[in-house]
C-alpha positions as CSV (number, residue, x, y, z in Angstrom):
1,M,23.0,-14.9,11.1
2,N,21.4,-11.5,10.4
3,E,18.6,-11.8,7.9
4,K,18.6,-9.3,5.0
5,I,15.2,-7.7,4.5
6,L,13.5,-5.6,1.9
7,V,13.4,-1.8,2.6
8,V,12.7,1.4,0.7
9,E,14.0,4.8,1.6
10,R,11.2,6.7,3.4
11,E,11.8,9.8,1.1
12,K,11.2,7.7,-2.0
13,L,8.3,5.6,-0.8
14,L,6.4,8.4,1.0
15,K,6.8,11.3,-1.4
16,N,3.1,11.9,-0.8
17,H,3.0,11.2,3.0
18,F,-0.1,9.5,4.5
19,E,-1.0,7.9,7.7
20,G,-3.5,5.1,8.0
21,F,-4.7,3.1,5.0
22,L,-4.8,3.9,1.3
23,P,-6.6,1.6,-1.2
24,A,-4.5,-0.2,-3.9
25,H,-6.7,1.2,-6.7
26,G,-5.3,4.6,-7.7
27,N,-2.2,4.2,-5.6
28,E,-0.2,1.7,-7.7
29,Y,2.7,4.1,-7.3
30,F,3.7,2.3,-4.1
31,L,4.1,-1.1,-5.7
32,E,6.1,0.5,-8.5
33,T,8.3,2.3,-6.0
34,I,8.9,-0.9,-4.0
35,K,10.0,-2.7,-7.2
36,K,12.1,0.1,-8.5
37,H,13.8,1.3,-5.3
38,G,13.6,-1.6,-2.9
39,F,16.8,-3.2,-1.7
40,F,17.9,-5.7,0.9
41,I,19.8,-4.7,4.0
42,P,20.7,-6.6,7.3
43,R,17.6,-6.4,9.6
44,N,19.6,-5.1,12.6
45,E,20.5,-2.0,10.5
46,T,16.8,-1.1,9.9
47,E,15.0,-1.8,13.2
48,N,15.7,1.7,14.6
49,N,16.2,3.7,11.4
50,P,13.0,5.6,10.4
51,E,14.7,6.8,7.2
52,L,14.0,3.2,5.9
53,K,10.6,1.5,5.7
54,Q,10.6,-2.2,6.0
55,I,8.2,-3.7,3.5
56,I,5.7,-6.1,5.1
57,P,3.2,-8.1,3.0
58,Y,0.0,-8.4,5.2
59,I,-2.6,-10.9,4.1
60,I,-6.2,-10.8,5.1
61,F,-8.3,-14.0,4.6
62,I,-11.9,-13.5,3.8
63,N,-14.8,-15.9,3.3
64,N,-18.4,-14.9,2.5
65,G,-17.7,-11.4,3.9
66,K,-16.2,-12.6,7.1
67,L,-12.5,-12.1,8.1
68,F,-10.2,-14.8,9.6
69,L,-9.3,-13.8,13.2
70,M,-6.3,-14.9,15.2
71,K,-4.9,-14.0,18.6
72,R,-1.2,-13.5,19.0
73,I,-0.1,-15.6,22.0
74,A,3.7,-15.5,21.5
75,G,6.3,-13.8,19.2
76,E,6.8,-10.1,18.9
77,K,6.3,-8.8,22.5
78,R,4.7,-5.6,21.4
79,L,1.9,-7.5,19.7
80,K,1.3,-10.3,22.2
81,N,-2.3,-10.8,23.3
82,L,-3.6,-8.6,20.5
83,Y,-6.0,-9.9,17.9
84,T,-5.1,-9.8,14.2
85,I,-6.9,-10.3,10.9
86,G,-3.7,-10.6,9.0
87,V,-0.6,-12.7,8.6
88,G,2.6,-11.3,7.3
89,G,6.3,-10.6,7.9
90,H,9.5,-9.3,6.4
91,V,10.5,-10.1,2.8
92,N,14.0,-11.4,2.8
93,D,16.7,-11.7,0.2
94,L,16.0,-15.4,-0.3
95,D,12.4,-14.5,-1.3
96,G,13.8,-11.9,-3.8
97,N,10.6,-9.9,-4.1
98,L,7.3,-8.9,-2.5
99,E,5.1,-11.6,-4.2
100,K,7.4,-14.5,-3.2
101,G,7.7,-13.1,0.3
102,M,3.9,-12.9,0.6
103,K,3.6,-16.6,-0.5
104,R,6.2,-17.7,1.9
105,E,4.5,-15.9,4.8
106,I,1.2,-17.5,3.9
107,D,2.8,-21.0,3.8
108,E,4.6,-20.4,7.1
109,E,1.6,-19.1,9.0
110,V,-1.5,-20.9,7.8
111,E,-3.0,-23.8,5.8
112,A,-5.5,-22.3,3.4
113,E,-7.5,-23.1,0.3
114,I,-7.2,-19.8,-1.5
115,K,-9.3,-19.0,-4.5
116,K,-7.8,-15.6,-5.3
117,I,-5.4,-13.0,-3.9
118,T,-5.7,-9.3,-4.8
119,P,-3.8,-6.2,-3.7
120,H,-6.1,-4.3,-1.3
121,G,-4.0,-1.3,-0.1
122,F,-1.2,0.2,1.8
123,I,-0.7,0.7,5.6
124,N,1.5,3.4,7.1
125,L,1.2,4.2,10.8
126,E,3.6,6.6,12.6
127,Q,2.5,6.5,16.2
128,T,5.1,4.1,17.6
129,P,8.8,3.4,17.0
130,V,7.8,0.0,15.3
131,D,5.2,1.8,13.1
132,K,7.8,4.3,12.0
133,V,10.0,1.6,10.4
134,H,7.3,-0.6,8.7
135,F,5.1,-0.2,5.7
136,G,2.3,-2.7,4.9
137,V,1.3,-3.9,1.5
138,C,-2.1,-5.5,2.2
139,F,-3.6,-8.3,0.1
140,L,-7.1,-9.9,0.4
141,A,-7.1,-13.6,0.0
142,E,-10.5,-15.2,-0.8
143,A,-10.3,-18.5,1.0
144,E,-12.7,-21.5,1.6
145,F,-10.6,-22.8,4.4
146,V,-8.0,-21.3,6.7
147,K,-6.3,-22.9,9.7
148,V,-3.3,-21.6,11.8
149,K,-0.1,-23.8,11.4
150,D,1.9,-22.2,14.2
151,K,-0.2,-22.9,17.2
152,K,2.6,-21.7,19.5
153,S,2.3,-18.1,18.2
154,L,-1.2,-17.8,17.0
155,L,-4.6,-18.9,18.3
156,D,-7.1,-19.7,15.6
157,C,-10.4,-17.8,16.3
158,G,-12.3,-18.6,13.1
159,F,-14.1,-16.2,10.8
160,A,-15.8,-13.1,12.2
161,G,-18.0,-10.4,10.7
162,K,-16.7,-6.8,10.6
163,R,-19.2,-5.8,13.3
164,E,-17.9,-8.6,15.6
165,L,-14.4,-7.3,15.4
166,K,-15.3,-4.4,17.6
167,N,-15.4,-6.9,20.5
168,Y,-11.7,-7.7,20.1
169,N,-8.5,-5.7,21.0
170,L,-7.1,-5.5,17.4
171,E,-3.5,-4.6,16.6
172,G,-3.1,-1.2,14.8
173,W,-2.8,-2.6,11.3
174,S,-5.8,-4.8,11.7
175,R,-7.9,-1.9,12.9
176,V,-7.1,0.4,9.9
177,V,-7.5,-2.5,7.4
178,A,-10.8,-3.7,8.9
179,E,-12.3,-0.2,8.5
180,S,-11.4,-0.4,4.7
181,I,-13.2,-3.7,4.0
182,K,-16.7,-3.5,2.7
183,Q,-19.3,-6.0,3.9
């Protein structure tokens, strides 16, 4: 079965093109555009089509100023053995919208005692073929407790301070988001 995932036409989403990270505050336009112009299409039709941006909720867990760190030990080949401070994935047609997709991704990836989730910003990188077809909607989740569920794909590394992250080989999205978080 070919999963249908949420996409937005690049031209509509990136009218004001940027690369890197933009904060949520002042850039609400992106959430409005996703709601208004997002549609579901078979995933295999999007993987190599840079005219469409696949919308990915990307959730960062934070506790007392420290970020939850994980190592990718399986899954997407291009991300294997890199460290991440976020969980996330495609929003599918069964989710119906970004918020439900975000909640499903959290439930699939981690066990967490979450106090509050807030939009943090947007991620758009263009260096690699994978970057060119994905757009991240980043959320911060204040959590008392976080534990990886899928031990076959992710290794739980606990919470780390922003300065400590420099010692790890972070994936691209984690690097740009980590720079945006104040400690």
